[in-house]
C-alpha positions as CSV (number, residue, x, y, z in Angstrom):
1,X,92.8,34.0,112.8
2,X,96.5,34.7,112.1
3,X,99.1,35.6,114.5
4,X,98.9,39.1,112.7
5,X,95.4,39.9,113.9
6,X,96.6,40.5,117.8
7,X,98.8,43.2,119.0
8,X,101.7,42.6,121.4
9,X,101.2,44.0,124.9
10,X,104.3,45.5,126.8
11,X,105.4,43.2,129.6
12,X,104.8,45.9,132.2
13,X,101.2,46.6,130.9
14,X,100.5,43.0,130.8
15,X,101.5,42.3,134.4
16,X,99.6,45.5,135.5
17,X,96.5,44.0,133.7
18,X,96.8,40.6,135.2
19,X,97.3,42.2,138.5
20,X,94.0,44.3,138.4
21,X,92.2,41.0,137.3
22,X,93.6,39.1,140.3
23,X,92.8,42.0,142.6
24,X,89.2,42.0,141.4
25,X,88.9,38.4,141.6
26,X,90.2,38.1,145.3
27,X,88.3,41.3,146.7
28,X,85.0,40.7,145.1
29,X,84.2,37.2,145.9
30,X,81.4,36.5,148.0
31,X,83.3,35.9,151.3
32,X,84.3,39.4,151.2
33,X,80.9,40.7,151.8
34,X,80.7,39.4,155.4
35,X,84.2,40.5,156.4
36,X,84.0,44.0,158.1
37,X,86.7,46.4,159.0
38,X,85.9,49.5,161.0
39,X,82.1,48.4,160.3
40,X,82.9,48.6,156.4
41,X,82.8,45.4,154.3
42,X,86.0,44.1,152.8
43,X,84.1,44.5,149.5
44,X,83.9,48.3,149.8
45,X,87.6,48.6,151.0
46,X,88.6,46.6,147.9
47,X,86.8,48.6,145.6
48,X,88.0,51.8,147.4
49,X,91.4,50.8,147.1
50,X,91.1,49.7,143.5
51,X,89.5,53.1,142.7
52,X,92.7,54.9,144.1
53,X,95.6,52.3,143.3
54,X,94.8,51.3,139.7
55,X,94.9,54.9,138.2
56,X,97.8,56.1,140.3
57,X,99.6,52.8,139.3
58,X,98.7,53.4,135.6
59,X,99.8,57.1,135.6
60,X,103.3,55.7,137.4
61,X,103.9,53.1,134.9
62,X,103.1,55.6,132.0
63,X,105.7,58.0,133.3
64,X,108.4,55.4,133.9
65,X,107.8,54.3,130.2
66,X,107.9,57.8,128.7
67,X,111.1,58.6,130.4
68,X,112.6,55.3,129.1
69,X,112.2,56.7,125.5
């Protein structure tokens, strides 16, 4: 495979993607199943926050990128 077969990802998008992967790995590890906050597991809190934060952050990054052009 040559170098031409891959596309370049913008730096902001790459950091966003890595951030989501780190977030998922951190919150979805087995030890999060047993920790409870307000009688809800940390796994559920992490999933709910990801459900809200990922689209909002993506929209903000898209708006910032579109205003730069």
